[in-house]
N, C-alpha and C positions, 0 to 999 in steps of 0.2 A: 463451537467456534468462539471460544472465550478469548480474552486478551492473553497475549503471550508475555512471558517475563523476559528480561534482558538476557537471561541465561539460555533461552530457547533459540536465540539467534547465535550464529557462529561468531567466534572471536574475529573472524575475517570481516573486513569492512568492504561493503559493496562499492562499486565504481559509480553507482547511481546516487543521485542527490535527493535528500528528503524533501527539500523545498519544492523540487519539481513534482514529486509524487503528491505533495500537499496541494499544489495548484491544480493537479488533475482531480483530486478529491473534491475541491471546491467547484470545479467545472461540473463534476458529477452530480453535485447537489442541484444543478440546474437542468438535469436531464440526460447527460451523456456519462453514464456510470461505467466504471471498470477501467478507465484509462490508466490509473495509477498501477493497476495490476499488470496491464499490458506493458507499461513502461519498465517494470522490474522483471519482466520475463515470465510472469505467471499467467500464461496465455489462456489456459482452460478456465480458470476462475475469472479472468478478465472478461472473456466472452460470456460466461454465465451471468456476470454482473450486468453486462450490456443488455442481455435478454430479459433480465428480471428487474431492471431499473435499480440495481444495487440492493436486491432483495427488499424492494420498496423503501429504500433509504437506510434501513437498519445496517446493512453491510457497509454502506458508504461511511456512515458515522463511526462504525467500529474501526474501519481502516484509518479514518482521520485521527481517532484517539490513539491508535497504535503508532502512527507516524509522529504525532506530537510527543508521545512518551519515549520514542526512540526504540521501539521494539518491532517495527515493521521490517521484514526481511525480503530480499530478492529471491529469485528462483533457486539460486545456489546456496541460500542460507546466509548470505552476507547482510550485515546490518547497514541500513541507510544512515548517512550522516548529513547534517545540515550544511556544514562549511566545506571549504576546499581542503585538499590534502596538503 
């Protein structure tokens, strides 16, 4: 589960916003993990994060870094962007 490169995300831009996913990651650091994955449609891994507390925080931090670097993708492979279209 390493960091993804920008090429790993499709050229398609997701309709989801990176800042919303980032807020969910921050909420996850206080105990409710996986919301960012549920938000982008990655339901199975979102539930897994909820059950494991974000793999004891490691997975949460990994997602946070990916969102900040712009390489976090939604379930359809679309890249999350920070601003409006």
